[in-house]
TORBA-902177 format. One record per residue (C-alpha): residue in three letters; chain; x, y, z. Coordinates in nm, 2 decimals, always signed. Each point is the difference from the previous one (the first is absolute). Example, Ala and Ser with C-alpha at 12.3 -4.5 7.8 and 13.67 -1.06 7.14 Angstrom:
BEGIN
   kolse   kolfi        x        y        z
     ala       A    +1.23    -0.45    +0.78
     ser       A    +0.14    +0.34    -0.07
This chain:
BEGIN
   kolse   kolfi        x        y        z
     met       A    -4.29    +6.96    +0.48
     ala       A    -0.37    -0.07    +0.04
     gly       A    -0.09    -0.25    +0.27
     val       A    -0.08    -0.35    -0.10
     ser       A    -0.13    -0.13    +0.33
     leu       A    -0.15    +0.09    +0.34
     lys       A    +0.21    -0.09    +0.30
     cys       A    -0.16    -0.07    +0.34
     gly       A    +0.20    +0.20    +0.26
     asp       A    -0.11    -0.24    +0.28
     cys       A    +0.11    -0.33    -0.14
     gly       A    +0.20    +0.09    -0.32
     ala       A    -0.23    -0.19    -0.24
     leu       A    +0.00    +0.11    -0.37
     leu       A    -0.34    +0.03    -0.16
     lys       A    -0.08    +0.04    -0.37
     ser       A    -0.30    +0.23    +0.02
     val       A    -0.22    +0.21    +0.22
     glu       A    -0.25    -0.28    +0.01
     glu       A    +0.26    -0.24    +0.14
     ala       A    +0.09    +0.27    +0.26
     gln       A    -0.36    +0.03    +0.11
     glu       A    -0.03    -0.38    +0.03
     his       A    +0.33    -0.01    +0.20
     ala       A    -0.13    +0.27    +0.23
     glu       A    -0.33    -0.18    +0.06
     leu       A    +0.19    -0.33    +0.09
     thr       A    +0.28    +0.15    +0.21
     lys       A    -0.14    +0.34    +0.12
     his       A    +0.32    +0.16    -0.14
     thr       A    -0.05    +0.36    -0.13
     asp       A    +0.35    +0.13    -0.08
     phe       A    +0.05    -0.04    -0.37
     ser       A    +0.24    +0.19    -0.23
     glu       A    +0.08    +0.00    -0.37
     ser       A    +0.32    -0.20    -0.08
     thr       A    +0.23    -0.05    -0.30
     glu       A    +0.07    -0.36    +0.10
     pro       A    -0.19    -0.24    -0.23
     val       A    -0.21    -0.28    +0.14
     leu       A    +0.19    -0.33    -0.08
     asn       A    -0.16    -0.24    -0.24
     leu       A    +0.19    -0.33    +0.03
     val       A    -0.19    -0.28    -0.19
     cys       A    +0.08    -0.36    +0.08
     ser       A    +0.13    -0.17    -0.32
     thr       A    -0.15    -0.34    +0.11
     cys       A    -0.36    +0.08    +0.10
     gly       A    -0.04    +0.37    -0.10
     lys       A    -0.08    +0.13    +0.35
     pro       A    +0.08    +0.38    +0.03
     cys       A    +0.19    +0.11    +0.31
     arg       A    +0.02    +0.36    +0.10
     ser       A    +0.30    -0.02    +0.23
     lys       A    +0.32    -0.20    +0.06
     thr       A    -0.15    -0.13    +0.33
     glu       A    -0.31    -0.12    -0.19
     ser       A    +0.22    -0.18    -0.26
     asp       A    +0.21    -0.15    +0.27
     leu       A    -0.31    -0.13    +0.18
     his       A    -0.13    -0.14    -0.34
     thr       A    +0.33    -0.18    -0.05
     lys       A    -0.01    -0.15    +0.35
     arg       A    -0.36    -0.13    -0.05
     thr       A    +0.03    -0.13    -0.36
     gly       A    +0.37    -0.04    -0.07
     his       A    -0.02    +0.23    -0.31
     thr       A    +0.31    +0.21    -0.02
     glu       A    -0.02    +0.16    -0.35
     phe       A    -0.16    +0.34    -0.01
     ala       A    -0.03    +0.24    -0.30
     asp       A    +0.03    +0.37    +0.09
     lys       A    -0.28    +0.18    -0.19
     thr       A    +0.00    +0.31    +0.21
     ser       A    +0.09    +0.23    -0.29
     glu       A    -0.29    -0.13    -0.20
     thr       A    -0.26    +0.10    +0.25
     val       A    +0.15    +0.33    +0.13
     lys       A    -0.22    +0.30    -0.07
     pro       A    -0.04    +0.34    +0.17
     ile       A    -0.23    +0.00    +0.31
     val       A    -0.34    +0.17    -0.06
     leu       A    -0.10    +0.20    +0.30
     glu       A    -0.34    +0.09    -0.15
     val       A    -0.26    -0.22    +0.17
     ala       A    -0.30    -0.14    -0.19
     lys       A    -0.33    +0.17    +0.04
     asn       A    -0.15    -0.27    +0.21
     gln       A    +0.27    +0.04    +0.26
     ser       A    -0.08    +0.20    +0.31
     ser       A    +0.15    +0.34    +0.06
     asp       A    +0.13    -0.13    +0.33
     asp       A    +0.23    -0.25    -0.18
     val       A    +0.13    +0.28    -0.23
     asp       A    +0.07    +0.22    +0.31
     met       A    +0.19    -0.29    +0.16
     val       A    +0.23    -0.05    -0.30
     asp       A    +0.05    +0.37    -0.06
     ala       A    +0.06    +0.08    +0.36
     ser       A    +0.25    -0.28    +0.03
     ala       A    +0.18    +0.11    -0.32
     ser       A    +0.01    +0.36    +0.11
     ser       A    +0.12    -0.07    +0.35
     ser       A    +0.27    -0.25    -0.09
     gly       A    +0.26    +0.26    +0.00
     glu       A    -0.07    +0.12    +0.36
     pro       A    +0.15    -0.19    +0.29
     glu       A    -0.26    -0.18    +0.21
     glu       A    +0.01    -0.15    +0.34
     met       A    +0.03    -0.38    -0.02
     val       A    -0.14    -0.22    +0.28
     val       A    -0.06    -0.37    +0.06
     pro       A    -0.35    -0.11    -0.14
     asp       A    -0.27    -0.11    +0.24
     val       A    -0.07    -0.37    -0.01
     asp       A    -0.22    -0.24    +0.19
     ser       A    +0.17    -0.06    +0.33
     lys       A    -0.16    -0.34    +0.05
     leu       A    +0.12    -0.13    -0.34
     leu       A    +0.34    +0.16    +0.07
     glu       A    +0.03    -0.18    +0.33
     glu       A    -0.10    -0.34    -0.16
     leu       A    +0.27    +0.04    -0.28
     glu       A    +0.26    +0.08    +0.27
     leu       A    -0.10    -0.31    +0.19
     met       A    +0.05    -0.20    -0.32
     gly       A    +0.36    +0.12    +0.00
     phe       A    +0.00    +0.29    -0.24
     ser       A    +0.18    +0.32    +0.09
     lys       A    -0.21    +0.31    +0.08
     glu       A    +0.13    +0.18    -0.31
     arg       A    -0.09    -0.29    -0.23
     ala       A    -0.34    -0.06    +0.16
     thr       A    -0.08    +0.37    -0.03
     arg       A    +0.11    +0.02    -0.36
     ala       A    -0.21    -0.31    -0.09
     leu       A    -0.32    +0.13    +0.17
     his       A    +0.04    +0.34    -0.16
     phe       A    +0.06    -0.12    -0.36
     ser       A    -0.26    -0.28    +0.02
     gly       A    -0.27    +0.26    +0.09
     asn       A    +0.00    -0.08    +0.37
     ser       A    -0.28    -0.25    -0.07
     ser       A    +0.08    -0.34    +0.15
     leu       A    +0.27    -0.22    +0.14
     glu       A    +0.00    -0.23    -0.31
     ala       A    +0.04    +0.29    -0.24
     ala       A    +0.30    +0.14    +0.21
     ala       A    +0.16    -0.35    +0.01
     asn       A    -0.04    -0.05    -0.38
     trp       A    +0.15    +0.35    -0.06
     ile       A    +0.31    -0.10    +0.21
     val       A    +0.04    -0.33    -0.19
     glu       A    -0.02    +0.19    -0.34
     his       A    +0.24    +0.27    +0.11
     glu       A    +0.24    -0.19    +0.22
     asp       A    +0.29    +0.08    -0.24
     asp       A    -0.06    +0.38    -0.01
     ala       A    +0.30    +0.19    +0.12
     asp       A    -0.21    +0.24    +0.22
     ile       A    -0.23    -0.26    +0.15
     asp       A    +0.14    +0.06    +0.35
     gln       A    -0.02    +0.37    -0.02
     met       A    -0.28    +0.19    +0.18
     pro       A    -0.24    +0.15    -0.27
     leu       A    -0.06    +0.37    +0.01
     val       A    -0.29    +0.20    -0.13
     ser       A    -0.08    +0.37    -0.01
     ala       A    -0.16    +0.14    +0.31
     lys       A    -0.28    +0.14    -0.22
     ser       A    -0.10    -0.35    -0.12
     lys       A    +0.02    -0.14    +0.35
     ser       A    -0.23    +0.26    +0.13
     glu       A    -0.28    -0.11    -0.23
     pro       A    -0.21    -0.28    +0.14
     pro       A    +0.06    -0.32    -0.19
     lys       A    -0.29    -0.13    -0.20
     pro       A    -0.07    -0.38    +0.02
     ser       A    +0.12    -0.15    -0.33
     leu       A    -0.24    -0.30    +0.04
     thr       A    -0.33    -0.04    +0.18
     pro       A    -0.01    -0.26    +0.29
     glu       A    -0.19    -0.24    -0.23
     glu       A    +0.25    +0.04    -0.28
     arg       A    +0.29    -0.03    +0.24
     lys       A    -0.15    -0.32    +0.14
     ala       A    -0.06    -0.14    -0.35
     lys       A    +0.36    +0.08    -0.10
     ala       A    +0.14    -0.16    +0.31
     gln       A    -0.21    -0.31    -0.07
     glu       A    +0.13    +0.00    -0.36
     leu       A    +0.36    +0.02    +0.12
     arg       A    -0.05    -0.28    +0.25
     glu       A    -0.17    -0.22    -0.26
     arg       A    +0.28    +0.07    -0.25
     ala       A    +0.26    -0.09    +0.26
     arg       A    -0.18    -0.32    +0.09
     lys       A    -0.02    -0.11    -0.36
     lys       A    +0.37    +0.08    -0.05
     lys       A    +0.09    -0.20    +0.31
     glu       A    -0.22    -0.30    -0.12
     glu       A    +0.17    +0.01    -0.35
     glu       A    +0.34    +0.01    +0.17
     glu       A    -0.09    -0.29    +0.22
     lys       A    -0.12    -0.20    -0.30
     arg       A    +0.32    +0.08    -0.19
     met       A    +0.21    -0.11    +0.30
     glu       A    -0.20    -0.32    +0.04
     arg       A    +0.06    -0.08    -0.37
     glu       A    +0.37    +0.06    +0.05
     arg       A    +0.01    -0.22    +0.31
     glu       A    -0.19    -0.28    -0.18
     lys       A    +0.25    +0.02    -0.29
     glu       A    +0.29    -0.02    +0.26
     arg       A    -0.17    -0.30    +0.17
     ile       A    -0.03    -0.18    -0.34
     arg       A    +0.36    +0.08    -0.09
     ile       A    +0.13    -0.13    +0.34
     gly       A    -0.22    -0.31    -0.03
     lys       A    +0.14    -0.08    -0.34
     glu       A    +0.36    +0.05    +0.12
     leu       A    -0.06    -0.23    +0.30
     leu       A    -0.15    -0.27    -0.22
     glu       A    +0.29    +0.03    -0.24
     ala       A    +0.25    -0.01    +0.28
     lys       A    -0.18    -0.31    +0.15
     arg       A    +0.00    -0.17    -0.34
     ile       A    +0.38    +0.06    -0.04
     glu       A    +0.06    -0.13    +0.35
     glu       A    -0.20    -0.31    -0.07
     glu       A    +0.17    -0.06    -0.33
     asn       A    +0.34    +0.03    +0.17
     glu       A    -0.11    -0.23    +0.28
     arg       A    -0.11    -0.26    -0.26
     lys       A    +0.33    +0.02    -0.18
     arg       A    +0.19    -0.04    +0.33
     ile       A    -0.21    -0.31    +0.09
     ile       A    +0.06    -0.15    -0.35
     ala       A    +0.38    +0.06    +0.03
     leu       A    +0.00    -0.15    +0.36
     arg       A    -0.19    -0.31    -0.11
     lys       A    +0.24    -0.04    -0.30
     ala       A    +0.30    +0.02    +0.23
     glu       A    -0.16    -0.25    +0.24
     lys       A    -0.07    -0.25    -0.28
     glu       A    +0.36    +0.03    -0.12
     glu       A    +0.13    -0.05    +0.35
     glu       A    -0.22    -0.31    +0.04
     arg       A    +0.12    -0.14    -0.33
     arg       A    +0.37    +0.04    +0.09
     ala       A    -0.07    -0.16    +0.35
     arg       A    -0.17    -0.30    -0.16
     glu       A    +0.28    -0.04    -0.26
     lys       A    +0.26    +0.01    +0.28
     ile       A    -0.19    -0.26    +0.20
     arg       A    -0.03    -0.22    -0.30
     gln       A    +0.37    +0.02    -0.07
     lys       A    +0.07    -0.08    +0.36
     leu       A    -0.23    -0.31    -0.01
     glu       A    +0.18    -0.12    -0.32
     glu       A    +0.34    +0.04    +0.17
     asp       A    -0.12    -0.19    +0.31
     lys       A    -0.15    -0.28    -0.22
     ala       A    +0.33    -0.03    -0.20
     glu       A    +0.20    -0.01    +0.33
     arg       A    -0.21    -0.28    +0.14
     arg       A    +0.03    -0.21    -0.32
     arg       A    +0.38    +0.05    +0.01
     lys       A    +0.02    -0.12    +0.37
     leu       A    -0.21    -0.30    -0.08
     gly       A    +0.22    -0.09    -0.29
     leu       A    -0.27    +0.05    -0.26
     pro       A    +0.08    +0.14    -0.33
     ala       A    -0.09    +0.36    -0.07
     glu       A    -0.35    +0.05    -0.12
     asp       A    -0.04    +0.06    -0.37
     pro       A    -0.14    +0.35    -0.03
     ala       A    -0.20    -0.11    -0.31
     ala       A    -0.16    -0.29    +0.20
     ser       A    -0.05    +0.20    +0.32
     lys       A    -0.34    +0.08    +0.11
     pro       A    -0.12    +0.32    -0.17
     pro       A    -0.05    +0.30    +0.21
     pro       A    -0.35    +0.10    +0.10
     pro       A    -0.22    +0.10    -0.29
     val       A    +0.03    +0.36    -0.12
     val       A    -0.37    +0.04    +0.06
     glu       A    +0.03    -0.11    +0.36
     glu       A    +0.30    +0.23    +0.04
     lys       A    -0.20    +0.30    -0.13
     lys       A    -0.28    -0.09    +0.24
     ser       A    +0.23    -0.02    +0.29
     ser       A    +0.18    +0.32    -0.09
     leu       A    -0.32    +0.20    -0.06
     pro       A    -0.21    -0.05    +0.31
     ile       A    -0.36    +0.12    -0.03
     arg       A    -0.03    +0.35    +0.15
     pro       A    -0.32    +0.05    +0.20
     ala       A    -0.21    +0.28    -0.14
     thr       A    +0.05    +0.33    +0.18
     lys       A    -0.29    +0.19    +0.15
     ala       A    +0.01    +0.26    -0.28
     glu       A    -0.04    -0.28    -0.26
     gln       A    -0.29    -0.15    +0.20
     met       A    -0.16    +0.35    +0.02
     arg       A    +0.04    +0.04    -0.37
     glu       A    -0.16    -0.34    -0.06
     cys       A    -0.30    +0.10    +0.22
     leu       A    -0.05    +0.32    -0.20
     arg       A    +0.04    -0.19    -0.33
     ser       A    -0.26    -0.26    +0.10
     leu       A    -0.24    +0.28    +0.11
     lys       A    +0.03    +0.17    -0.34
     gln       A    -0.03    -0.31    -0.21
     ser       A    -0.30    -0.12    +0.19
     asn       A    -0.17    +0.33    -0.06
     lys       A    +0.15    +0.09    -0.34
     asp       A    -0.34    +0.10    -0.14
     asp       A    -0.06    +0.26    +0.27
     glu       A    +0.29    +0.24    -0.01
     pro       A    -0.16    +0.26    +0.23
     lys       A    -0.05    -0.26    +0.28
     val       A    +0.37    -0.11    -0.03
     lys       A    +0.12    +0.36    +0.02
     thr       A    -0.22    +0.07    +0.30
     ala       A    +0.14    -0.31    +0.18
     phe       A    +0.36    +0.10    -0.07
     asn       A    -0.06    +0.36    +0.12
     thr       A    -0.18    -0.13    +0.32
     leu       A    +0.29    -0.23    +0.08
     leu       A    +0.24    +0.28    -0.06
     thr       A    -0.19    +0.22    +0.25
     tyr       A    +0.01    -0.28    +0.26
     val       A    +0.37    -0.04    -0.04
     lys       A    +0.08    +0.37    -0.01
     asn       A    -0.20    +0.07    +0.32
     ala       A    +0.17    -0.29    +0.18
     ala       A    +0.34    +0.13    -0.10
     thr       A    -0.05    +0.37    +0.06
     lys       A    -0.23    -0.02    +0.31
     pro       A    +0.12    -0.31    +0.19
     asp       A    -0.11    +0.14    +0.34
     glu       A    -0.37    +0.03    -0.10
     glu       A    -0.17    -0.34    +0.05
     lys       A    -0.30    +0.09    -0.23
     phe       A    +0.24    -0.01    -0.30
     arg       A    +0.13    -0.35    +0.11
     lys       A    -0.34    -0.17    +0.06
     ile       A    -0.25    -0.10    -0.28
     arg       A    -0.34    -0.15    +0.07
     leu       A    -0.04    -0.29    -0.25
     ser       A    -0.38    +0.02    +0.00
     asn       A    +0.01    +0.37    -0.11
     ala       A    -0.21    +0.02    -0.32
     ala       A    +0.23    +0.26    -0.17
     phe       A    +0.31    -0.22    +0.08
     gln       A    -0.17    -0.31    -0.13
     glu       A    -0.11    +0.18    -0.32
     arg       A    +0.34    +0.15    -0.07
     val       A    +0.25    -0.26    +0.13
     gly       A    -0.14    -0.28    +0.21
     lys       A    -0.19    -0.20    -0.26
     leu       A    +0.27    +0.04    -0.27
     glu       A    +0.26    -0.28    -0.04
     gly       A    +0.33    +0.08    +0.16
     gly       A    -0.12    +0.32    +0.18
     ile       A    +0.01    -0.14    +0.36
     lys       A    +0.31    -0.20    -0.07
     phe       A    +0.18    +0.31    -0.11
     leu       A    -0.08    +0.17    +0.33
     glu       A    +0.11    -0.31    +0.19
     leu       A    +0.33    +0.02    -0.18
     cys       A    +0.03    +0.36    +0.12
     gly       A    -0.02    -0.12    +0.36
     phe       A    -0.38    +0.01    +0.07
     glu       A    -0.14    -0.30    +0.20
     lys       A    -0.35    -0.12    +0.06
     ile       A    -0.12    +0.05    +0.36
     glu       A    -0.31    -0.03    +0.22
     gly       A    -0.14    -0.30    -0.19
     asp       A    +0.10    +0.12    -0.34
     glu       A    -0.21    +0.32    +0.05
     phe       A    +0.29    +0.24    -0.05
     leu       A    +0.33    +0.03    -0.19
     phe       A    +0.25    +0.16    +0.24
     leu       A    +0.36    +0.12    -0.04
     ala       A    +0.17    +0.00    +0.34
     arg       A    +0.21    +0.31    +0.08
     asp       A    +0.31    -0.20    +0.08
     lys       A    -0.04    -0.21    -0.32
     ile       A    +0.01    +0.29    -0.25
     asp       A    +0.28    -0.05    -0.25
     arg       A    +0.07    +0.32    -0.19
     ala       A    +0.20    -0.19    -0.26
     val       A    -0.29    -0.24    -0.07
     leu       A    -0.25    +0.29    -0.02
     asn       A    +0.23    +0.20    -0.23
     ser       A    +0.03    -0.31    -0.23
     ala       A    -0.38    -0.03    +0.01
     gly       A    -0.04    +0.36    -0.10
     thr       A    +0.25    -0.04    -0.28
     glu       A    -0.19    -0.31    -0.14
     leu       A    -0.33    +0.18    +0.02
     asn       A    +0.13    +0.31    -0.18
     ser       A    +0.14    -0.22    -0.27
     ala       A    -0.33    -0.18    -0.04
     ile       A    -0.19    +0.33    -0.01
     asn       A    +0.23    +0.18    -0.25
     asn       A    +0.11    -0.28    -0.22
     pro       A    -0.27    -0.07    -0.27
     phe       A    +0.15    -0.34    -0.08
     phe       A    +0.01    -0.13    +0.36
     gly       A    -0.17    -0.34    +0.03
     val       A    -0.06    -0.03    -0.38
     leu       A    +0.22    -0.30    -0.04
């Protein structure tokens, strides 16, 4: 059967034509080529159409893109290898292929290829075995540390990656020609570094977006958990007040009955007739009973804070940006005091500060809200100060909740 490819005796690569063999020889300095009946694979990715010429290349494409479907079109592209070289090719290239083909049947002495000892030492210091480092330097053209490292990454799944490469003694005896000039090598290294930098920046941006999404999700979960907790607390307080009212009602009824019994007993001892229930003095008015059974509950700090924020918004209802700025500024003060209580600069506000006056100080309810959070005027009303031992995390948390509600609820303060 006529040969359908050229096989490199140094690295085992299959090449479609003499031109590819010449390019391969220029890049790798390999000179041992022979005619082979093994066709060059042509695996085409069904998703993006990228052709892959080996199973290793298709596996690497799958790892990078996630594409797993490949169509085998090897039979469509197989054709006999043409050993005649075009006229514009040099006689030296023809001699190289012919000599390789003619000598393929003779046993040759195989030796370890020469590689750059400094690059080899650096790769070994990076943790690679001598065999793997030698193989990487040899097949990457012995050009640079980056090229060898990239070759190792791309061929880390090869079965023979930890085997020492061997080349014919004839090819080793020939002095290697530099594949790239120093300027080209420097430009290539710069290009690789730039590409790696851009890839790292893109990865960092992607990770930052993922972290931001995670922070938003956790924030929403915390707000929802706090809302549920506050709702349960309100229900518990309502149930407790209802039970207290019922207990007070039963206690008053029991005392009233006891008084009636004592009154009847005294009339009996005095020889007076029993009091007619219809003519007896009516019990206290229902309205007074309701008033006594429902004592006025003083407003909580949370309600007072909510009223401050409502007053601030209603007094500046025509300037929505100013209201939002005031709410966000108050939220920053509260958050800093709660999360960094040991830093005094977050617990002390100069009242004469122009920015503070513009955003909070001159707005109705702004300073009162901070005072409800625990801030006190000191040094002749020059500063608002929250003492370290007077920080109440529950009060600050309630303040944060009220501010978040005022910021996020579009109907806050409308009524």
